[in-house]
C-alpha positions in Angstrom: -19.9 -20.7 5.7 -20.5 -18.3 2.8 -19.2 -19.1 -0.7 -16.2 -16.8 -0.6 -15.1 -18.0 2.8 -15.3 -21.5 1.4 -13.1 -20.5 -1.5 -10.5 -19.0 0.9 -10.5 -22.3 2.7 -10.0 -24.3 -0.5 -7.1 -22.0 -1.5 -5.5 -22.4 2.0 -5.8 -26.2 1.8 -4.5 -26.3 -1.8 -7.7 -27.8 -3.2 -8.3 -25.1 -5.8 -6.2 -22.3 -7.3 -8.9 -19.7 -6.5 -6.4 -16.8 -6.6 -4.6 -17.8 -9.8 -6.2 -14.9 -11.7 -6.4 -11.5 -10.1 -5.6 -7.7 -10.5 -1.9 -8.5 -10.6 -1.0 -5.9 -13.3 0.7 -2.7 -12.3 -0.9 0.6 -13.1 2.5 2.1 -13.9 5.5 0.1 -15.0 7.2 3.1 -16.7 9.4 5.4 -14.6 10.3 2.6 -12.2 13.7 1.6 -11.0 13.4 -1.8 -12.5 12.9 -0.4 -16.0 15.7 2.1 -15.6 18.9 1.4 -17.6 20.2 4.9 -17.6 23.7 5.8 -16.5 22.6 8.5 -14.1 19.7 6.6 -12.4 17.1 8.9 -13.8 14.2 6.4 -13.8 11.5 9.0 -14.6 13.3 10.3 -17.6 14.7 7.0 -19.0 11.3 5.4 -19.6 8.5 7.9 -20.1 4.8 7.7 -20.5 5.1 8.8 -24.1 7.3 5.7 -24.8 5.0 3.2 -23.1 2.8 2.5 -26.1 5.8 1.7 -28.2 8.4 0.2 -25.8 8.3 -3.4 -24.4 8.8 -3.6 -20.6 11.6 -5.7 -19.2 10.3 -6.6 -15.7 6.5 -6.3 -15.7 3.3 -5.1 -17.4 0.7 -2.4 -16.7 -2.8 -1.8 -17.9 -6.2 -0.2 -17.3 -8.5 -2.3 -15.1 -6.3 -5.2 -15.8 -5.8 -8.8 -14.6 -3.2 -11.5 -15.1 -2.2 -14.9 -14.0 -0.2 -15.2 -10.8 3.1 -14.9 -12.7 1.9 -12.2 -15.0 2.6 -14.2 -18.1 -0.7 -13.7 -19.8 -2.3 -10.3 -19.3 -5.7 -8.8 -20.0 -6.7 -5.1 -19.8 -8.8 -2.4 -21.3 -7.9 0.1 -24.0 -10.2 2.9 -25.0 -10.4 5.6 -27.7 -12.9 8.5 -27.8 -12.1 9.4 -31.4 -10.3 12.5 -30.4 -7.2 11.5 -28.4 -3.8 11.3 -30.1 -3.2 7.9 -28.5 -5.2 4.9 -27.2 -6.0 5.0 -23.5 -4.1 1.8 -22.6 -2.9 3.0 -19.2 -3.3 5.7 -16.7 -1.6 9.1 -17.3 0.2 11.1 -14.7 3.0 13.6 -14.1 6.5 12.6 -13.2 8.3 13.7 -10.0 9.8 16.7 -11.8 6.6 17.7 -13.7 4.3 17.9 -10.7 4.5 20.8 -8.4 4.1 18.4 -5.5 5.9 15.4 -7.1 4.6 12.6 -9.2 0.8 12.5 -9.5 -1.7 10.5 -11.5 -4.1 12.7 -13.4 -7.1 10.3 -13.9 -10.3 9.3 -12.2 -10.7 5.6 -11.5 -12.2 3.7 -8.6 -11.9 0.3 -7.1 -15.6 -0.4 -6.3 -15.5 -4.0 -5.2 -13.4 -7.1 -4.9 -13.5 -10.3 -2.9 -10.2 -11.7 -1.6 -10.0 -14.5 -4.1 -11.1 -12.1 -6.9 -14.1 -14.3 -7.6 -15.8 -10.9 -8.2 -14.3 -7.5 -8.9 -15.6 -4.2 -10.1 -13.7 -1.2 -11.4 -14.8 2.2 -12.7 -12.9 4.5 -15.1 -14.2 8.0 -16.1 -13.1 8.8 -19.6 -13.7 12.2 -21.2 -15.4 12.5 -24.5 -13.3 15.5 -25.4 -9.6 15.1 -26.2 -7.7 14.1 -23.0 -5.8 17.3 -22.0 -2.3 15.7 -21.7 -0.4 18.9 -22.7 -2.5 21.2 -20.6 -1.9 19.1 -17.5 1.8 19.1 -18.0 2.2 22.7 -18.9 -0.1 24.2 -16.3 1.4 22.2 -13.5 4.9 23.2 -14.6 4.0 26.8 -14.0 2.8 26.2 -10.5 5.0 26.3 -7.4 5.0 24.4 -4.2 2.7 26.9 -2.6 0.1 26.4 -5.3 -2.7 23.8 -5.5 -2.2 21.0 -8.0 -3.9 21.4 -11.4 -6.2 18.4 -11.6 -8.0 16.8 -14.5 -11.3 18.1 -13.3 -9.9 21.6 -13.3 -9.3 21.5 -17.1 -13.1 21.6 -17.7 -13.0 18.3 -19.6 -15.9 16.9 -17.5 -18.1 20.0 -18.0 -21.6 19.3 -19.2 -21.1 15.7 -18.2 -19.5 14.8 -21.5 -17.8 11.7 -20.4 -18.2 7.9 -20.2 -18.4 5.9 -17.1 -16.7 2.6 -18.0 -17.4 -0.2 -15.6 -15.4 -3.4 -15.7 -16.6 -6.4 -13.8 -14.9 -9.8 -13.4 -16.6 -12.9 -12.2 -15.0 -16.4 -12.0 -17.1 -19.4 -13.0 -14.1 -21.5 -12.0 -10.5 -20.7 -11.1 -9.5 -20.8 -14.8 -12.8 -19.4 -16.2 -13.1 -15.6 -15.9 -16.2 -13.8 -17.1 -15.9 -10.1 -18.1 -18.6 -7.5 -18.4 -17.7 -4.0 -19.7 -20.5 -1.5 -19.3 -20.2 1.9 -21.1 -22.5 4.5 -19.7 -22.8 7.8 -21.5 -23.3 10.6 -18.9 -23.4 13.3 -21.6 -26.4 15.1 -23.2 -25.8 13.6 -26.7 -25.1 10.3 -28.3 -21.4 9.5 -28.4 -19.1 6.8 -29.8 -16.4 5.0 -27.8 -13.9 2.5 -29.2 -13.5 -0.3 -26.6 -10.5 -2.6 -27.1 -10.2 -5.4 -24.6 -6.6 -6.5 -25.0 -4.8 -9.8 -24.4 -1.0 -10.1 -24.5 1.9 -12.1 -23.3 4.6 -10.4 -21.1 7.7 -10.2 -23.2 10.2 -12.7 -21.8 11.6 -13.9 -25.1 13.6 -10.7 -25.9 15.7 -11.4 -22.8 16.2 -15.1 -23.4 13.8 -16.3 -20.8 11.7 -18.4 -23.1 12.9 -21.2 -25.4 10.0 -20.5 -27.8 7.8 -17.5 -28.2 4.2 -17.9 -27.1 1.5 -16.9 -29.6 -2.0 -15.5 -29.8 -4.0 -16.4 -32.9 -7.6 -16.1 -34.1 -9.7 -19.2 -33.9 -11.9 -19.6 -36.9 -15.5 -20.5 -36.2 -18.9 -19.0 -35.5 -19.5 -15.5 -36.9 -21.4 -14.6 -33.8 -18.2 -14.9 -31.7 -14.6 -13.8 -32.1 -12.1 -16.1 -30.3 -8.4 -15.7 -29.6 -6.3 -18.7 -28.6 -3.4 -18.0 -26.3 -0.7 -20.7 -26.5 2.2 -21.1 -24.2 4.6 -23.6 -25.9 6.0 -26.7 -24.4 8.9 -26.2 -22.1 7.8 -22.7 -21.0 8.1 -22.1 -17.3 4.3 -22.0 -16.9 3.9 -25.6 -18.1 6.9 -26.8 -16.0 5.8 -25.0 -12.8 2.2 -26.2 -13.1 3.3 -29.8 -13.1 1.4 -30.4 -16.4 2.8 -32.6 -19.1 5.1 -30.8 -21.6 2.4 -29.7 -23.9 1.0 -26.5 -25.2 -1.0 -24.7 -22.5 -3.9 -22.9 -24.2 -6.5 -20.5 -23.1 -9.2 -18.8 -25.0 -10.6 -15.3 -25.0 -14.2 -15.4 -26.2 -15.6 -12.0 -27.4 -19.3 -11.7 -27.8 -20.7 -9.9 -30.8 -18.0 -10.9 -33.2 -15.7 -7.8 -33.0 -12.8 -7.4 -35.4 -9.6 -8.9 -34.0 -6.3 -6.9 -34.3 -2.9 -8.6 -33.8 0.6 -7.3 -33.3 3.7 -8.0 -31.3 4.6 -7.0 -27.8 7.9 -5.7 -29.2 9.6 -2.3 -29.0 9.0 0.0 -32.0 12.7 0.8 -32.4 12.1 2.9 -35.4 9.8 5.4 -33.6 11.9 5.6 -30.4 15.5 5.2 -31.5 15.5 5.6 -35.3 16.7 2.0 -36.0 14.9 -0.9 -37.6 12.5 -2.9 -35.3 12.9 -6.6 -34.8 9.4 -7.1 -36.3 7.2 -5.1 -38.7 4.5 -5.5 -36.1 5.3 -3.7 -32.8 3.7 -2.9 -29.5 2.0 0.3 -30.7 0.6 -1.4 -33.9 -3.0 -1.5 -32.6 -2.7 2.1 -31.6 -1.5 3.0 -35.1 -4.3 1.1 -36.7 -7.2 2.5 -34.6 -6.0 6.1 -34.1 -4.1 6.8 -37.3 -5.7 4.3 -39.7 -2.4 2.5 -40.5 -3.6 -0.7 -42.0 -0.2 -2.2 -42.3 0.5 -1.9 -38.6 -1.5 -5.0 -37.6 -0.8 -8.6 -38.8 -3.2 -9.7 -41.5 -2.5 -13.3 -40.6 -4.1 -12.6 -37.2 -1.3 -14.1 -35.1 1.4 -12.6 -32.8 1.8 -11.8 -29.0 -0.6 -8.9 -28.5 -4.2 -8.8 -29.6 -7.3 -6.8 -29.1 -11.0 -7.1 -29.9 -12.2 -3.9 -31.5 -15.7 -2.7 -30.5 -17.0 0.7 -31.6 -20.1 1.4 -29.6 -22.4 4.4 -30.0 -24.3 5.1 -26.8 -27.3 7.4 -26.6 -27.4 10.1 -24.0 -27.9 8.8 -20.4 -27.9 5.2 -21.7 -25.4 2.4 -21.4 -24.3 -0.7 -23.4 -22.6 -3.8 -22.1 -19.9 -6.0 -23.8 -19.2 -9.5 -22.7 -16.0 -11.6 -22.8 -14.7 -14.8 -21.3 -11.2 -15.9 -20.6 -11.0 -19.6 -19.9 -9.3 -22.9 -20.8 -12.4 -24.4 -22.5 -11.8 -25.2 -26.2 -14.3 -23.8 -28.6 -17.1 -26.4 -29.2 -17.4 -27.8 -32.7 -21.0 -26.7 -33.1 -21.9 -23.0 -33.4 -24.9 -23.2 -31.1 -22.7 -24.7 -28.4 -20.1 -21.9 -28.8 -22.9 -19.3 -28.3 -23.7 -20.8 -24.9 -20.5 -19.3 -23.6 -22.6 -16.1 -23.3 -25.9 -17.8 -22.6 -28.0 -17.7 -19.5 -25.3 -19.3 -17.5 -23.1 -16.3 -18.1 -25.6 -14.0 -16.6 -26.3 -16.4 -13.7 -22.6 -16.6 -12.8 -22.2 -12.8 -12.9 -25.2 -12.3 -10.6 -24.2 -15.2 -8.3 -20.8 -13.7 -7.8 -22.2 -10.3 -7.1 -24.5 -11.8 -4.5 -21.7 -13.8 -3.0 -19.6 -10.7 -2.6 -22.5 -9.0 -0.9 -22.9 -12.0 1.4 -19.2 -12.0 2.2 -19.1 -8.4 3.2 -22.3 -8.6 5.1 -20.7 -11.4 7.1 -17.7 -9.2 8.1 -19.6 -5.9 8.5 -20.9 -5.1 12.0 -24.7 -4.6 11.9 -24.3 -1.4 13.9 -22.6 0.3 10.9 -24.6 2.7 8.8 -25.0 2.0 5.1 -22.6 4.8 4.3 -20.0 3.6 6.8 -20.3 0.0 5.4 -19.7 1.4 1.9 -16.6 3.2 3.1 -15.2 0.1 4.7 -16.0 -2.1 1.7 -14.4 0.3 -0.8 -11.3 0.6 1.4 -11.0 -3.2 1.5 -11.7 -3.4 -2.3 -8.8 -1.0 -2.8 -6.6 -3.3 -0.7 -7.6 -6.3 -2.9 -7.1 -4.4 -6.2 -3.7 -3.2 -4.8 -2.1 -6.6 -5.4 0.6 -6.7 -8.0 3.0 -9.3 -9.4 6.4 -7.8 -8.6 9.4 -9.2 -10.5 12.9 -8.0 -9.8 16.1 -10.1 -10.2 18.5 -7.7 -8.7 21.6 -9.7 -9.6 20.6 -10.0 -13.2 19.6 -6.3 -13.3 23.0 -5.3 -12.0 24.7 -7.5 -14.6 22.6 -5.9 -17.3 23.8 -2.5 -16.1 27.4 -3.6 -16.2 27.6 -3.3 -12.4 28.0 -6.9 -11.5 29.5 -6.6 -7.9 31.8 -9.6 -8.6 33.2 -8.1 -11.9 36.4 -6.1 -11.2 35.7 -4.1 -14.4 32.2 -3.1 -13.3 30.7 0.4 -13.6 29.6 2.1 -10.4 26.0 1.1 -9.7 23.4 3.8 -9.2 21.6 1.9 -6.5 21.0 -1.5 -4.8 24.5 -2.9 -5.5 24.6 -4.6 -2.1 21.3 -6.5 -2.8 22.4 -8.8 -5.5 21.0 -11.7 -3.5 17.4 -10.5 -4.2 15.1 -12.3 -6.5 11.5 -11.1 -6.1 8.7 -12.8 -8.2 5.6 -12.7 -6.0 2.2 -11.2 -5.6 2.7 -8.3 -3.2 0.4 -5.7 -1.8 1.5 -2.3 -3.2 1.1 1.1 -1.4 -0.5 2.5 -4.6 -0.2 0.8 -8.0 0.4 4.0 -9.9 2.2 6.3 -7.5 4.2 3.6 -5.7 4.1 0.5 -7.9 6.7 -1.1 -5.7 6.5 -2.5 -2.1 7.7 -0.6 0.9 8.5 -2.7 3.9 6.9 -0.5 6.6 3.9 0.4 4.4 3.4 -3.4 4.0 3.3 -3.9 7.7 0.4 -1.5 8.0 -1.3 -2.9 5.0 -1.4 -6.3 6.6 -3.5 -4.9 9.4 -6.3 -4.3 7.0 -5.6 -7.2 4.6 -6.1 -9.7 7.4 -9.7 -8.6 7.8 -10.6 -10.4 4.6 -7.7 -12.7 3.9 -5.6 -13.7 6.9 -3.6 -16.1 4.8 -2.5 -13.5 2.3 -1.6 -11.2 5.2 0.7 -13.9 6.7 2.2 -14.5 3.3 3.1 -10.8 3.0 4.9 -10.9 6.3 6.7 -14.1 5.3 8.0 -12.6 2.1 10.0 -9.8 3.6 11.7 -12.3 5.9 12.7 -14.8 3.2 16.3 -15.2 2.1 15.4 -13.8 -1.3 14.3 -10.6 0.3 16.0 -10.0 3.7 19.6 -9.0 3.4 22.1 -11.5 4.8 23.0 -8.9 7.4 19.4 -9.0 8.7 18.0 -5.8 7.0 14.5 -5.9 5.6 14.4 -4.3 2.2 13.0 -0.8 2.2 11.9 0.0 -1.4 13.4 -0.4 -4.9 14.8 3.2 -5.0 17.1 2.2 -2.2 16.6 -1.2 -0.6 19.2 -0.2 2.0 17.3 2.8 3.3 16.0 2.6 6.8 12.3 2.1 7.4 10.7 2.0 10.9 10.9 -1.5 12.3 7.2 -2.4 12.5 7.4 -5.9 11.0 7.4 -7.6 14.5 4.2 -5.7 15.4 2.5 -6.8 12.2 3.6 -10.4 13.0 2.2 -10.6 16.5 -1.0 -8.8 15.4 -1.6 -11.3 12.6 -0.9 -14.2 15.0 -3.4 -12.8 17.5 -6.0 -12.3 14.9 -5.8 -15.9 13.7 -5.8 -17.0 17.3 -9.0 -15.0 18.0 -10.7 -16.3 14.8 -9.8 -20.0 14.9 -9.1 -20.6 18.6 -5.4 -21.2 18.0 -2.5 -19.4 16.4 0.1 -20.7 14.0 2.9 -21.3 16.5 5.2 -22.8 13.9 4.8 -19.7 11.7 5.3 -17.4 14.7 8.5 -19.3 15.7 9.9 -19.2 12.2 9.1 -15.5 11.9 10.8 -14.8 15.3 14.1 -16.4 14.2 14.2 -14.0 11.2 13.1 -11.0 13.2 15.9 -11.7 15.7 18.4 -11.2 12.9 16.8 -7.9 12.0 16.6 -6.8 15.7 20.3 -7.5 16.2 21.2 -5.5 13.1 19.3 -2.5 14.5 21.0 -2.7 17.9 24.5 -3.1 16.3 24.1 -0.5 13.5 21.8 2.3 14.8 23.0 2.8 18.4 26.1 4.8 17.8 27.3 5.2 21.3 25.9 2.1 22.9 23.7 4.2 25.2 20.4 2.7 23.9 19.4 5.8 22.0 19.0 5.3 18.3 19.4 7.2 15.0 18.2 5.7 11.8 17.9 8.7 9.5 14.7 9.4 7.6 12.7 6.6 9.3 9.6 7.5 7.2 9.0 10.8 9.0 10.3 14.0 7.4 9.4 16.4 10.1 12.7 17.5 11.5 14.9 20.5 11.1 17.4 18.7 8.9 17.4 16.1 6.3 18.1 13.2 8.6 19.4 10.9 5.9 22.2 13.4 5.1 25.2 14.6 7.1 24.1 17.4 9.5 25.2 20.9 8.6 26.3 21.3 12.2 28.4 18.2 12.2 27.7 15.7 15.0 24.6 13.5 15.0 21.0 13.2 16.1 19.6 11.0 18.8 16.1 10.4 17.4 13.1 10.2 19.6 11.2 8.3 16.9 14.1 5.9 16.2 14.4 5.1 19.9 10.7 4.8 20.4 10.5 2.4 17.4 13.1 0.3 19.1 11.2 0.4 22.4 8.1 -0.9 20.6 10.2 -3.5 18.7 11.4 -4.8 22.1 7.8 -5.0 23.3 6.7 -6.9 20.2 9.6 -9.4 20.6 8.7 -9.7 24.3 5.2 -10.6 23.3 6.3 -13.1 20.7 8.7 -14.8 23.0 6.1 -14.9 25.8 3.6 -16.5 23.5 6.2 -19.1 22.3 7.1 -19.9 25.9 3.4 -20.3 26.9 2.9 -22.7 23.9 6.0 -24.7 24.9 7.9 -23.6 21.8 10.9 -22.2 23.8 11.5 -18.5 24.2 11.3 -18.1 28.0 14.9 -17.1 28.3 14.5 -14.5 25.5 11.6 -12.9 27.3 14.1 -11.7 29.9 16.5 -10.5 27.3 13.9 -8.3 25.5 12.4 -7.1 28.8 15.8 -5.9 29.9 16.5 -4.4 26.5 13.2 -2.5 26.6 14.1 -1.1 30.1 17.5 0.1 28.9 15.9 1.9 26.0 13.0 3.4 27.9 15.1 4.7 30.7 17.5 6.2 28.2 14.6 8.1 26.6 13.7 9.8 29.8 17.3 10.5 30.7 16.8 12.1 34.1 19.7 14.1 35.5 22.0 16.8 34.2 22.7 15.4 30.7 20.4 16.6 27.9 17.9 13.9 27.1 14.9 13.5 24.8 12.3 14.1 27.5 11.7 17.7 28.3 10.3 17.9 31.8 9.2 21.5 31.4 7.3 20.9 28.2 6.1 17.4 29.0 7.2 16.2 25.5 9.9 14.3 23.6 12.3 15.9 21.2 15.3 14.8 19.0 18.7 15.7 20.6 21.4 17.2 18.6 24.9 16.2 19.8 27.6 18.4 18.4 31.3 17.5 17.7 32.4 19.6 20.7 30.3 17.6 23.1 27.5 20.1 23.5 23.9 18.9 23.1 20.5 20.5 22.7 16.9 19.5 22.1 15.4 20.4 18.8 12.0 21.6 20.1 9.8 20.7 17.2 6.4 19.5 18.4 5.8 16.7 16.0 4.8 13.1 15.6 8.4 12.3 16.4 7.6 13.3 20.0 4.4 11.4 20.1 5.9 8.1 19.0 7.2 7.3 22.6 3.5 7.3 23.6 3.0 4.4 21.1 5.5 2.2 22.8 3.0 0.5 25.1 2.1 -3.1 25.4 -0.1 -5.0 28.0 0.9 -8.4 29.2 -1.3 -10.9 31.0 0.1 -12.7 34.0 0.1 -16.2 32.5 3.9 -16.4 31.8 4.9 -15.6 35.4 2.5 -18.2 36.7 3.8 -20.8 34.4 7.5 -19.9 34.8 8.0 -18.5 38.3 11.8 -18.5 37.8 11.3 -15.7 35.3 9.7 -13.7 38.0 12.7 -14.3 40.3 15.2 -13.4 37.6 13.3 -10.1 36.9 13.1 -9.4 40.6 16.9 -9.7 40.9 17.4 -7.5 37.9 15.2 -4.8 39.3 16.9 -4.9 42.6 20.3 -4.6 40.9 19.2 -1.7 38.6 16.5 0.3 40.3 17.5 3.4 38.3 16.1 1.8 35.1 12.5 2.1 36.4 12.8 5.2 38.5 11.4 7.5 35.8 9.4 5.2 33.6 6.3 3.1 34.3 7.0 0.4 36.8 6.4 -2.9 34.9 5.9 -4.7 38.2 2.9 -2.7 39.1 -0.4 -4.7 38.5 -3.2 -3.1 36.6 -6.7 -4.1 35.7 -7.2 -7.8 35.8 -3.7 -8.2 37.2 -2.2 -7.1 33.9 1.3 -5.6 33.5 2.2 -2.8 31.2 5.5 -2.1 29.4 5.5 1.6 28.8 8.0 4.5 28.6 5.5 6.8 30.1 4.2 6.5 33.6 0.7 7.7 34.4 1.8 11.3 35.1 3.9 11.7 31.9 1.1 9.9 29.9 -1.4 12.6 31.1 1.0 15.4 30.1 1.7 14.0 26.6 -2.0 13.3 26.1 -2.9 16.9 27.2 -0.7 18.2 24.3 -1.9 15.6 21.8 -5.6 16.2 22.5 -5.3 20.0 22.3 -7.2 21.2 19.2 -4.8 24.2 19.0 -1.9 21.7 18.7 -2.2 18.1 17.4 -5.9 17.3 17.5 -7.8 18.1 14.3 -11.4 17.5 13.6 -10.1 14.7 11.4 -7.4 13.0 13.5 -4.0 13.7 14.9 -1.8 16.0 12.9 1.8 15.1 12.1 3.0 18.5 13.4 1.5 20.7 16.1 -0.6 23.7 14.9 1.4 25.6 17.5 4.1 26.0 14.8 1.7 28.0 12.5 2.4 31.1 14.6 5.6 29.9 16.2 7.8 28.3 13.6 10.9 26.5 15.0 14.0 28.2 13.6 17.6 26.8 14.0 20.5 29.0 12.9 23.6 27.4 11.4 26.1 30.1 10.4 24.2 32.5 8.1 21.6 29.8 7.2 18.3 29.4 8.9 16.5 26.0 9.1 12.8 26.4 9.7 10.0 24.1 10.5 6.5 25.6 10.3 3.0 24.1 10.3 1.9 23.2 6.8 -1.5 21.5 6.8 -1.2 20.3 3.2 1.7 19.6 0.8 5.2 20.5 1.8 7.1 23.5 0.6 10.4 21.6 0.9 12.3 19.8 -1.8 13.7 17.1 0.5 13.0 13.5 -0.4 12.1 14.3 -4.0 9.5 16.9 -2.9 7.6 14.4 -0.9 8.3 15.9 2.5 4.7 16.0 3.6 4.8 15.4 7.4 4.6 19.0 8.6 0.9 19.2 9.4 -1.2 16.7 7.5 -3.0 13.7 9.0 -1.4 10.3 8.3 -3.6 7.2 8.8 -0.9 4.7 9.9 0.5 6.9 12.7 -3.0 7.6 13.9 -3.5 3.8 13.9 -0.5 3.3 16.2 -1.8 6.0 18.5 -5.2 4.2 18.7 -3.5 0.9 19.3 -1.5 2.5 22.2 -4.6 4.1 23.8 -6.3 0.7 23.8 -3.3 -0.9 25.4 -3.2 1.8 28.1 -7.0 1.3 28.7 -6.6 -2.5 29.0 -4.1 -1.7 31.8 -5.6 1.3 33.6 -9.3 0.5 33.1 -12.2 2.9 33.2 -11.0 5.1 36.0 -8.1 6.6 34.1 -9.6 9.5 32.3 -8.3 12.6 30.5 -9.9 15.8 29.1 -10.7 15.3 25.5 -10.4 17.7 23.8 -8.0 19.5 26.2 -9.8 22.4 27.8 -13.3 21.2 26.8 -14.3 20.0 30.3 -15.2 16.5 28.8 -13.5 13.6 30.4 -13.1 10.3 28.7 -11.4 7.0 29.5 -8.7 5.9 27.0 -11.0 3.6 25.1 -13.3 6.5 24.5 -10.4 8.7 23.4 -9.4 6.0 20.9 -13.0 5.8 19.7 -13.2 9.6 19.4 -10.0 9.6 17.2 -11.5 6.8 15.0 -14.7 8.8 14.6 -12.7 11.9 13.5 -10.7 9.8 11.1 -13.8 8.2 9.7 -15.4 11.6 9.2 -12.9 12.2 6.5 -14.8 9.8 4.3 -18.3 9.8 5.7 -21.0 12.1 4.3 -21.7 14.8 7.0 -24.9 16.5 7.9 -24.4 18.9 5.1 -24.1 16.1 2.6 -20.4 16.5 1.8 -17.4 14.3 2.4 -14.3 16.2 3.7 -12.0 13.9 1.6 -13.3 15.6 -1.6 -12.4 19.0 -0.4 -13.8 21.8 -2.6 -14.3 19.5 -5.7 -18.0 20.3 -6.3 -18.3 17.4 -8.8 -17.3 14.9 -6.2 -19.5 16.5 -3.5 -22.7 16.9 -5.5 -22.9 14.7 -8.6 -24.7 11.3 -7.9 -22.3 9.5 -10.2 -19.3 10.8 -8.3 -20.1 11.4 -4.7 -20.0 7.7 -3.5 -16.8 6.8 -5.4 -14.1 7.1 -2.8 -10.4 7.7 -3.0 -8.2 6.7 -0.1 -5.4 9.2 -0.3 -1.9 9.1 1.1 -2.5 11.7 3.7 -5.1 14.4 4.6 -5.3 18.1 5.1 -4.6 18.9 8.8 -7.5 21.4 9.1 -10.2 20.4 6.6 -9.6 16.7 6.0 -9.2 16.9 2.2 -7.3 14.1 0.5 -3.7 14.8 -0.5 -0.8 13.0 -2.1 -1.2 9.7 -3.8 -4.9 9.3 -4.8 -5.2 5.6 -4.2 -2.8 4.8 -1.3 -5.5 2.5 0.0 -2.4 0.5 1.2 -1.9 2.0 4.6 -4.9 4.3 4.5 -7.0 1.1 4.3 -6.3 1.0 8.1 -9.5 3.0 8.4 -11.5 -0.2 7.6 -9.9 -2.0 10.6 -10.5 0.9 12.9 -14.1 1.4 11.9 -14.7 -2.3 12.2 -13.2 -2.5 15.7 -15.3 0.2 17.3 -18.5 -1.0 15.5 -17.9 -4.5 16.9 -16.8 -4.0 20.5 -17.9 -2.0 23.5 -15.5 -0.6 26.0 -16.6 -3.2 28.5 -16.0 -6.1 26.0 -12.6 -4.7 25.1 -11.5 -4.4 28.7 -12.6 -7.8 29.9 -11.7 -10.1 27.0 -8.2 -11.6 26.4 -5.8 -9.1 24.9 -5.2 -8.6 21.2 -2.6 -6.5 19.5 
């Protein structure tokens, strides 16, 4: 067992708090719903980037390359100043939703190079220009650009010309759970010597201003050896940290050791009211005091007594051209030794030994999980994807009831104001480490994103993956009516119901790794999922015909804004909403089957979910005179518009919405029917009584390879027809995966006329030209990793059932025939090609950015974007949505580990 796997085991067994410190800071706390106390709900405008250096946060903290304890009480991050910027670089800069021509967008270059799951070792890279950071240029130039224009990026400003920038590497290594070593390496990539001010910063999250601490914590300088500067961080008795840790009611003290005896600067993590609001501040020392001292030379802005709640070590390093310098710090609970020579040992040989050991252990851990068949480049892609998943953890704090009270919108107060959002979620209290989609662009969890994130997270930390699923089902998250919270902008919005899929996947993974699954966890999860399933059935099936609506459902591809009333009146029967429910039924069938086989009950529920799936599947095909979602002529699924006068028509947009029914496919082994023959008899009676339910879908009674059964909307003939469309390179199949909208609509836009207004859907391979959903309507052509992941999963399920003899032409019209495992592998290769260096030496993800493609200091630093250009694979949207794009690691690993024969013959996995 390698060292990191051993640490994971110790954490699981409660023997060591190996994950106590980690990258739990946000990268953007400003502009979030939690910090919004405006009357109009304008979160972006209420708390701006310009205010962040001066204004204390209410609900969390952010920082550059930062870490914190698991409750984000004590925080550590980097601040930088190049001598030219108007402010310290304490956090990442980006444009707000209204400033960016394609919505909010971070305008920085930073990379998650490495991390182990316990964060025993982490590595981060930030690229900092030596010229003044072009804040105004980025805002003004982007404001002049429209939705049809490219975004104006930091590299376009010329600030990296002549390589006049610093590469700032931050490495963390734990000597023990409470002993964190820090190395900051500043590399000057420019042609001349340059000076950089480096300010490693330690601070307490401000809880005292809101009455959450009886006594304020303090940071103070520890007097001692001139070769070291030391800051003591003291959490007073009675503070929650001491209480929750079970320690005696005494001061909890940690120390930040700073090698080289830098000057120590102290201020308060308190709002500068005078600067922001023109009223006196609570303290003469405020949050931006260190900024004022370093940038503006304001001597009085830092506390001469060297005590308060925010402190920084001030290093000014001059680095020669093409050279580097390294700074060392250590955050631990070890009291400074009395003797100077002992204190200096904090940075002695053992420091270097620990750093090197943790690097080596990280290499060993990833070597253990990386298939030997992978190329070095592919292994690097997988490792950086997983590192991004690890860095994407964040402490997320949101007491919705208290937040509503502070807004004067207490739902139980008859004098309350009207709440802007989340009024029905006053039961929620979130205070956990959660995997974020992107810690700058989306520094809040999204339930359906999280389900996909778990698929990759479980590669390196199955326990954390299970915990993430658990969180969304706990009473402090899930609504009493069974709804899983969507995201903080609107917890009541409707996300696709993929939580059950993530649950059974995680269970199967643990079962494959350890030889047995956690049946108690699966049973507990099922009970909560049953509440959520029942809510869907009761709330989203308007007519009781087993066809579902749901609104946005994550996919903005349709003719109308599906979360708003239709301009035609009436309602939509959604192919994706109904397909999601068909898959949900299959997931619940699989869960209950497993529980029954393990003697944990559930055999009766197998029949219930089987019947429910059949009702839904048959409703989707809808054979007969009435208009249904399946179009026999086109061999494709569409949304159906039902008008107030009773008329109905299909909205013939060839999109991912119509491919989702393909994804509702799950293979079942025959074990259940052998163990419980009465279930077979009950199913036989049901089929005899309702033969119409299986007349036009796949017959679930029909045995396949290895006597398996298949639950699927599509029978073999319909499957071939849908695949023929999906695998057509003039339609869905790109060189880089499956597009969200068929390229057919580039020359044949779909137009729907309502009165004198036209509603049009055309193929857009990159960003959307629509303002729907805050300008983030980007599903009309780009490639989205999670949806491709579901398609790959479905193809493997079909292959497990049909075997090697079921082949299709791939690409359509090519004359090449593949079985469905090979098709799934082909899709994975195309998706992987987005990130891998091709024969021409370029990576499609970087698009036309020459610096990224050619420069040795850039070309292997990867960004895992939110989505990708439908024709050339260039990264688009959020720069670091490693969250669900991290799925690529799982897909690459799968096909590097298994052959088609091994997949077909072994026991099924999800």
